[in-house]
C-alpha positions, 0 to 999 in steps of 0.5 A: 946756685952757681952749679945750677946755673952752670948746668942750665947754661950747659943745656941740662933740662933737669937743671932748667926745670929746677931753676924755673921752679926756684923762680916760680916759687920764689925759693931761696936762691931765686934772685941769684939764679935770675942775676946770673942768667940775665947776663946771658939773656936778651937774644930770644924772640918773645912771642905772646899768644892770647885770646879768649878761652877755646880759641885754639891758642895751644893748637896754634902754638903747637903748629908754630913750634913745628915751623920754628923747629923746621927753621932750626930754632930752639923753642921754649913755651911758657903756657900759663894755665888756670890754677887748681882750686886744690893744689894751686898748681897749673892744670896742665891742659897745654902740656896735654895738647902739645904732648907730641913735642915731648920727645923733641930735644929742641923744645921745652914746655913749661906750664905755670899757674896763674895763682889768682894773678890778673891780666892773663899771666902768672906773676913770675912769667917775665922771670921764667922768660929770662931763664929760658932766654938765658938758657939759649932758646931762640924763640919763647912762646908765651901763651896766656890763660885766656880770660878775655879782655884782661889779657893785656899784661902780655904786651909788656912781655912780648916782642910780638903779640898774636891775638887768636879769635874765633867766629861765633862769639856773638857780637864779635867786635864787642867781645874783642874791642876793649883791651886786647884789640889794641895790643895785637900785632897779628890777628889770627881768625882760627877755626875759619871753616866755621860760619861767620869767619868772613864777617869777622875778618871784614869787621877786623879790617874795618876797625883797623881802617878806623884807627885814624892816623896811619900806624907804623905797623898795621896788624895782619889778619890771617885765617887758620884752621890750626887743627888741620895745619891750614894757614900756619905758614901765613901766620909764620910769615906775618910774625916774620914780617913784624920781626923785620919791622921791629928791627928796621924801625927801632921799635924793638928797642923801644918795646924792650925799654918799656918792658925793663922800665916796668920790670924795674918798677915792679922790683922796686915796689916788691922790694919796698913793700917787703921791707916795709912789712918787715920793719914797720908793718908786722902782724901786730902793728898792722892789726893795730893800725887797721883797728884804728881805721875801722873805728875811724880814729884815723884815715888811711890816707894820713896813715899811709903818708905818715908811714912813708914819711917815717921810712924816708926819714930812716933812710935819709943819710 
């Protein structure tokens, strides 16, 4: 994979697309690509965009791309789409909504399928961000699939989390208070020309005021009509303010420490599980164990403890 990585670093878009496919599909050479590009990463600003389906996340992202490009930044987008029930691939709705950026050489858009992964992100999203960061993009926008209150994985991936809401969700605060309310650095009330936008804005400010101890950063609340480009400058300013806050307060380092801690443990768990299955739980052994559990000849707690103990004995010097 050395030649592929070299082409990615040289700005070859086809090589970048191939590298992302290798990573997303976990093909042979995936780890080699990630190891090589990781050394070139760490410079991109990662912004997560989340919120309920239909809130206008893609339209907003499309408008923000224009602001970042006007400032001279190269922008990559990881748009996590629902999986096709037939192919397992991404439905590609976000690429359709951002197609006016297709001819801009400073913009790269990649759709990824959730493939059943909960939390709003594809399983390989963090690795895709590493590839795009290593490829030299200044800003990486990560747009989640839009599944409501489960959209919390993004807080572990992004430096800044932007939560997009719209008026008319019924009980607006009930719709947002569990899960995504706590992860927002910037709230965007999109489609603010609709009835109820003012009430939603007041409710958000009220909930932020009830947070108790004054936080180091108070989430901004911005109203937009992204389809008409209204309010996008205010969103870009709020994102810039949060970026400045992270740098000045040291919170950026803290976020990235937490992010890499989570990634390290994910890799350890993934590697251990893979090794465990290969050495101790092949299809025949697992089937025999499950049969004993079903017949209540053994319990899963003792069985797990015994398997772990045997693996640790094998690994002991």
